[in-house]
Structure formats: C-alpha cells, structure tokens
C-alpha positions in Angstrom: 12.3 18.4 22.7 13.6 21.3 24.7 11.7 24.6 24.5 14.5 26.6 22.9 14.6 24.2 20.0 10.8 24.1 19.4 10.5 27.6 17.6 13.4 26.8 15.3 12.1 23.4 14.2 8.5 24.8 14.0 9.7 27.6 11.7 11.4 25.1 9.4 8.3 22.8 9.4 6.2 25.8 8.5 8.5 27.0 5.7 8.5 23.4 4.2 4.7 23.3 4.5 4.3 26.6 2.7 6.5 25.6 -0.3 7.3 21.9 -0.3 8.4 21.7 -3.8 11.0 24.6 -3.4 12.4 22.8 -0.3 12.7 19.4 -2.0 14.1 20.8 -5.3 16.7 22.8 -3.5 17.6 19.9 -1.2 18.1 17.4 -4.0 20.0 19.9 -6.1 22.4 20.4 -3.1 22.5 16.6 -2.5 23.4 15.6 -6.1 25.9 18.5 -6.4 27.8 17.1 -3.3 27.7 13.5 -4.5 26.7 13.2 -8.2 26.6 9.3 -8.0 23.6 9.5 -5.7 21.5 10.7 -8.7 21.7 7.1 -10.1 19.8 5.8 -7.1 16.7 7.9 -7.8 14.0 7.6 -10.6 14.3 9.7 -13.7 11.0 11.4 -12.9 11.7 13.2 -9.5 8.4 15.0 -9.0 6.6 12.2 -6.9 9.9 11.7 -5.0 10.2 15.4 -4.2 6.6 15.5 -3.0 7.0 12.5 -0.8 10.2 13.7 0.7 8.8 17.0 1.7 5.8 15.2 3.3 8.2 12.9 5.3 10.4 15.7 6.6 7.3 17.7 7.7 5.9 14.6 9.4 9.2 14.0 11.1 9.5 17.5 12.4 5.9 17.3 13.7 6.8 14.1 15.5 9.9 15.6 17.1 7.9 18.6 18.2 5.1 16.5 19.7 5.0 15.9 23.4 4.3 12.2 23.1 4.4 9.5 20.4 8.2 9.4 20.2 8.3 5.6 20.2 6.0 5.6 17.1 8.4 8.2 15.5 11.4 6.0 16.1 9.6 3.0 14.6 8.7 5.1 11.6 12.3 6.1 11.2 13.5 2.5 11.5 11.0 1.4 8.9 12.3 4.2 6.6 15.8 3.0 7.1 15.0 -0.6 6.3 13.0 0.5 3.2 15.9 2.5 1.9 18.1 -0.6 1.6 16.4 -1.4 -1.7 17.6 1.9 -3.2 21.3 0.9 -2.5 21.6 3.6 0.2 24.7 2.9 2.3 25.7 4.2 5.8 28.0 6.8 4.2 25.0 8.2 2.3 23.3 9.1 5.6 26.1 11.5 6.4 25.8 13.1 3.0 22.1 13.6 3.6 22.8 15.0 7.0 25.2 17.6 5.6 22.7 18.5 2.8 19.9 19.0 5.3 21.9 21.1 7.6 23.1 23.3 4.8 19.5 23.7 3.4 18.1 24.5 6.9 20.9 27.1 7.5 19.8 28.8 4.2 16.2 28.7 5.2 16.8 30.3 8.6 19.3 32.9 7.2 20.3 35.3 10.0 18.4 33.2 12.6 21.0 30.4 12.1 22.8 30.8 15.4 24.8 28.3 17.4 21.6 27.6 19.4 19.5 26.9 16.3 22.4 24.8 14.8 22.5 22.7 17.9 18.7 22.2 17.9 18.6 21.2 14.2 21.7 19.1 14.4 20.3 17.1 17.3 17.0 16.5 15.4 18.8 15.5 12.2 21.3 13.2 14.0 18.3 11.4 15.5 16.6 11.0 12.1 19.6 9.8 10.2 21.1 7.8 13.1 17.9 5.8 13.7 17.5 5.1 9.9 21.1 4.0 9.5 21.1 1.8 12.5 17.9 0.0 11.5 19.2 -0.5 7.9 22.4 -2.0 9.3 20.6 -4.4 11.7 18.7 -6.1 8.9 20.1 -9.5 7.8 19.9 -10.8 4.2 20.0 -9.1 0.9 18.0 -5.8 0.4 16.2 -7.1 -2.7 15.1 -10.3 -4.4 13.9 -11.2 -7.8 11.1 -13.1 -9.6 10.6 -13.9 -13.3 7.4 -13.4 -15.1 6.0 -16.7 -16.5 2.5 -15.8 -17.5 0.4 -12.7 -18.1 -3.3 -12.6 -18.7 -4.7 -9.4 -20.1 -8.3 -9.0 -18.8 -9.1 -5.8 -20.7 -7.2 -2.6 -21.5 -7.0 -1.6 -17.9 -6.4 -4.8 -16.0 -4.0 -7.7 -16.2 -3.0 -10.7 -14.0 0.7 -11.4 -13.8 2.3 -14.7 -12.5 5.9 -15.0 -11.6 8.3 -17.6 -10.1 10.6 -16.2 -7.4 14.3 -17.1 -7.0 15.2 -19.6 -4.2 16.3 -17.0 -1.7 13.0 -15.1 -1.8 11.8 -14.3 1.7 8.6 -15.8 3.1 5.5 -13.6 3.2 2.0 -13.9 4.7 -1.3 -14.1 2.9 -2.8 -10.6 2.9 0.5 -8.8 2.6 1.8 -6.4 -0.1 5.3 -6.0 -1.3 7.5 -3.3 -2.9 8.0 -4.0 -6.7 10.3 -2.5 -9.3 9.8 -3.5 -13.0 12.7 -3.4 -15.5 11.0 -0.8 -17.7 11.0 1.7 -14.8 14.2 1.4 -12.8 14.2 3.1 -9.3 10.4 3.5 -9.5 9.0 1.4 -6.7 5.3 0.6 -6.2 3.4 -1.4 -3.7 1.4 -4.4 -5.1 -0.7 -6.8 -3.1 0.0 -10.5 -3.4 -3.0 -12.4 -4.7 -2.0 -15.9 -3.5 -0.7 -17.3 -0.2 2.9 -18.5 0.0 3.6 -21.4 -2.4 6.3 -24.1 -2.0 6.9 -23.6 -5.7 7.6 -19.9 -5.1 4.8 -18.8 -7.4 3.5 -15.3 -7.1 0.4 -13.6 -8.6 -0.5 -10.0 -8.9 -3.7 -8.3 -10.2 -2.8 -4.9 -11.6 -5.1 -2.0 -12.6 -3.6 0.6 -14.9 -4.6 3.8 -13.0 -4.8 7.0 -15.0 -1.4 8.6 -15.2 0.2 5.6 -13.6 3.4 4.9 -15.6 4.3 1.7 -13.8 0.8 0.1 -13.5 0.2 1.1 -17.2 3.4 -0.5 -18.3 2.6 -3.7 -16.4 -0.8 -4.0 -18.0 0.3 -3.1 -21.5 3.9 -4.1 -21.9 5.0 -6.8 -19.4 6.0 -10.1 -21.0 7.1 -13.5 -19.8 10.8 -13.4 -19.2 10.7 -10.0 -17.5 12.5 -10.0 -14.2 10.9 -8.0 -11.4 12.8 -6.8 -8.3 11.2 -6.8 -4.9 11.9 -5.1 -1.6 10.2 -5.6 1.8 6.8 -7.1 2.5 4.3 -5.1 4.5 0.8 -5.4 5.8 -1.0 -6.9 8.8 -4.3 -7.9 7.4 -5.3 -11.4 8.7 -8.3 -13.3 9.8 -8.4 -13.8 13.6 -10.7 -16.8 13.4 -12.8 -16.2 16.5 -15.8 -14.3 14.9 -17.5 -14.0 11.5 -15.8 -11.9 8.9 -16.9 -9.2 6.4 -14.6 -8.6 3.5 -15.2 -5.7 1.1 -13.0 -5.6 -2.0 -12.9 -2.9 -4.7 -11.4 -3.8 -8.1 -7.9 -5.2 -7.8 -8.2 -4.7 -4.1 -9.6 -8.2 -4.1 -6.0 -9.5 -4.3 -5.0 -9.6 -0.6 -8.4 -10.8 0.4 -8.2 -13.5 -2.3 -4.9 -14.6 -0.9 -6.5 -14.8 2.6 -9.4 -16.8 1.3 -7.1 -19.3 -0.5 -5.1 -19.6 2.6 -8.2 -20.2 4.7 -9.4 -22.9 2.3 -6.5 -25.1 3.3 -8.2 -25.6 6.7 -11.5 -27.2 7.7 -12.5 -24.9 10.5 -13.1 -21.3 9.4 -15.5 -18.5 10.5 -18.5 -17.5 8.4 -17.1 -15.1 5.8 -19.1 -12.8 3.5 -17.2 -11.2 0.6 -18.5 -8.3 -1.3 -16.5 -8.0 -4.6 -17.2 -4.8 -6.5 -16.0 -3.2 -9.8 -17.1 -0.3 -11.9 -18.5 -2.5 -14.7 -20.0 -6.0 -14.6 -17.5 -7.3 -17.2 -14.6 -6.5 -14.8 -15.8 -9.1 -12.3 -13.4 -11.6 -13.8 -12.5 -13.4 -10.5 -16.0 -14.8 -9.9 -15.1 -18.1 -11.5 -12.3 -18.6 -9.0 -14.6 -17.5 -6.2 -17.3 -19.9 -7.3 -14.9 -22.8 -7.0 -13.9 -21.7 -3.5 -17.5 -21.1 -2.3 -18.6 -24.5 -3.8 -16.1 -26.4 -1.6 -16.1 -24.1 1.4 -19.7 -23.5 2.7 -18.4 -20.9 5.2 -17.8 -18.5 2.2 -20.6 -16.3 0.8 -20.0 -14.0 -2.1 -22.0 -11.0 -3.3 -20.9 -9.4 -6.6 -21.3 -5.7 -7.1 -21.0 -3.4 -10.2 -21.5 0.3 -10.2 -23.1 0.2 -13.8 -25.5 -2.2 -15.3 -23.8 -2.3 -18.7 -20.3 -2.6 -19.9 -18.5 0.1 -22.0 -17.5 -0.7 -25.6 -13.9 -1.6 -24.7 -15.1 -4.5 -22.4 -16.0 -7.0 -25.2 -16.9 -10.6 -24.7 -16.9 -10.6 -20.9 -19.1 -13.4 -19.4 -22.3 -12.3 -17.7 -21.4 -12.3 -13.9 -24.8 -13.9 -13.2 -23.7 -17.2 -14.7 -21.6 -17.9 -11.6 -24.7 -18.1 -9.5 -23.9 -15.3 -7.1 -26.1 -12.6 -5.9 -25.4 -9.5 -8.1 -26.1 -6.0 -6.9 -25.6 -2.6 -8.4 -24.1 0.4 -6.7 -20.9 1.2 -4.8 -19.5 -1.9 -3.1 -19.1 -0.2 0.3 -22.6 1.1 0.3 -24.0 -2.2 -0.9 -22.2 -4.0 1.9 -23.2 -1.7 4.7 -26.8 -1.6 3.5 -27.0 -5.3 2.7 -30.4 -6.7 4.0 -30.4 -9.1 6.9 -31.9 -12.2 5.4 -32.6 -13.6 8.8 -34.8 -10.6 9.7 -38.6 -10.6 9.2 -38.1 -7.0 8.0 -36.4 -7.5 4.7 -35.3 -3.9 4.4 -33.5 -3.9 7.8 -29.7 -3.8 7.1 -27.4 -6.6 8.3 -25.7 -5.9 11.6 -22.0 -6.1 11.1 -21.1 -5.0 14.6 -20.0 -8.5 15.7 -17.8 -9.1 12.6 -14.1 -8.7 11.9 -14.1 -6.4 8.9 -11.4 -6.2 6.2 -11.4 -3.6 3.5 -9.3 -3.4 0.4 -9.4 -1.2 -2.7 -9.0 2.3 -3.8 -8.4 4.7 -0.9 -11.7 6.7 -1.4 -13.6 3.5 -1.3 -11.9 2.3 1.8 -12.2 5.6 3.5 -15.9 6.1 2.8 -16.8 2.5 3.6 -15.1 2.8 6.9 -17.1 6.0 7.6 -20.4 4.3 6.8 -19.6 1.3 9.0 -18.8 3.5 11.9 -22.0 5.4 11.4 -23.8 2.0 11.5 -22.3 1.4 15.0 -19.2 -0.7 14.1 -16.3 -0.1 16.5 -13.2 1.2 14.5 -11.1 -1.5 16.2 -13.0 -4.1 14.2 -11.9 -2.6 10.8 -8.6 -3.4 9.2 -7.1 -2.1 5.9 -3.7 -1.4 4.5 -2.4 2.3 4.7 -4.4 4.6 2.5 -1.3 6.5 1.3 
C-alpha cells in the first residue's frame, strides 16, 4: 500500500474500531435502502451480523495496511467469497456493496474525502470485492446442499444427538471437519457444527449439540428439532487429522468430542494406528454419555486409551437417571479436562506424581474456546512445541 493511502485507511480503521456498531448499522441501512431485496438474504436478528461485519472490515483494513501477509489476506478474502455463496449473494451484489462502502467511507471522512482519498479507498475496496467475487464465481457445484433429520436423541435439557441422511449430491467431507448449518426454524442464521462421524456410503450424518446460554439456534436444535426437518448446509471446513507417525493426545470438552469421535471411528477402520490417549471431559459426570461408544471402540482397538473427566463429583437435579460413568471401566478423574490431561501422571515413571511427557505427541484439542485456549497455554508451559497442537479456529 502506498504511503499516501495509509493515513486514510488507518483513519477509517480507527473510526470503525472506536464505534463498530455505528459503522455497521449505518452501512446496512444504506445497503438495504439502495437494494431492499438484499434484506431477505440476512437474518432477522442483525446484531451478531453487524458485530462480525465490523470486525471483518477492520481486519481487512489492517491486512491492507500491513507490510506483509498479503497472500494470507487474499486467501481470507477468497474464503469469504466462497462462504457468501450460501447466502445467495450474486456478482451484482458485490457492486452494490462496493457503492455502499464508498458512500459510507465518504461520510466518515467528511471534508477529508478528496480525490486522493477516493482513489486510495476505491483501490482497497475494489481489491476486497473483486477477490471475493472472483473466488465465488470459480467454485463449481451448488452453493448449498440438504439433509433430512431421521433421529434425535435428547440426552438432557442441554444436549442432544441429531442424525440425518444427506441428499445424493452432498459433497464429500473428511473426518474431523465441521460444516456450516442452517435449520428451518432460523432461516439465514448459519452456525458451524462438527460432524461426529466419518463419511458414510449411506450419506448418514451425526451432530452432537450443546444448547449454549443465549444460543437461539443451538437451543432450538436441542429443544425443537424433529425427524423430518430439513437442514441446509454450506461449506466444510477444518484441517484436524491424525498424521499417523507419532502417538496422539486428544483432549475433548463436552460436545467438542464430536470431531475427535469422527477421527477415532475413521481410525478404527484400519489395523495400524498410533497409540492414542483421549481425555473426554464434561462439567457433570452424567454428561459423559459417549463413554459407551468409546468403550466399544477401546475394546476392539488396543491403541486407544480413554480417561473420563468431570468437573463436579455430583450431577445437578436436572440430570436424572444418567448411568454412573465408572460402569464403563475407564479411569475417571475430577477437574478441568485440560488440566487433568496436562498433569496426568506418567504410569511408566517410578515417580507416580511426575506428569506425563506429551512433547513427542501430536495433540488435538476440541471444545469450548476458553478450554482450548487454556489447555494450549498449559501444554506450551510444559514444553510442548506449538506446532504439535491442532484445533479448529477459536472464533
């Protein structure tokens, strides 16, 4: 980016950072006034969209202003373009967005909106919309696909397992990936859900869903989803995989077990697998509902070792009738799953309190963002190289 353009773009970035909601609200008002039909492409509740939009624009301006990393910026823009296909965004819509952004930035700069600043901002926004549009146009195949709910198992008031069968044109995914999901009760509201099973020739899908506080979509899935509902899917994402050339440590928090479960089921198809130790943790013992499946896996796959972890020793009143997790024969520990994993004693050591050394392991983490973040910190403090640790994006 040329030096005359930097102050202009930096000024816009700083204004957005100072009041992101004002920027997004004004921009979307301008956009929908210019093309009212665009409103139908967005969810009824726009607050999360406005927040995300401001964060993305600020990130893009930072990337344009940076001295390096432009290849990463272009790939980020291309991914955004591919992602926006599921909303029904067309090539013409990118020109509408370009015009709305330029008008909004002109208002923000006021009397500083000169020919020079116009040229700088126009060049940046043409880059943004052009890369996104080109990436979207280059993708073959339909932007979305569908699957029908065939079974739903309510675990407790906060958790459910949903099984679906996909239509014949569903794309192939890899074990360990997550996908963009839209349910019929919340049109235009897309969420990322991890697939709990590897690809199936019968096109069967399985999702483990936790109703997070304030989560409209996750709460609706747990409480209201029924067989016959048709879900819509966008792209698949995620790169978690077992490389196979060293032992593996897996740490799963709650429904974060799903992608690791898919990987384990996929590994079980083959005879030769690395030693794998899974720490599966939940808040309450009665939420460890997947221990039965894991017991079957471990019984026929001696390379798999499982440690169950619960933060509390007793279940609350609303978890009624859950089996005692000890019945499955696994080691049961109490505490936070990441801390238990990092501090797990080395059973081969003569010093029973000496923690296991995970530095020679491939490490996969999956679960709530705080759990993944703090587990990663503890592993690094224990000497684990960050390059050994994999997890899905925390945001």
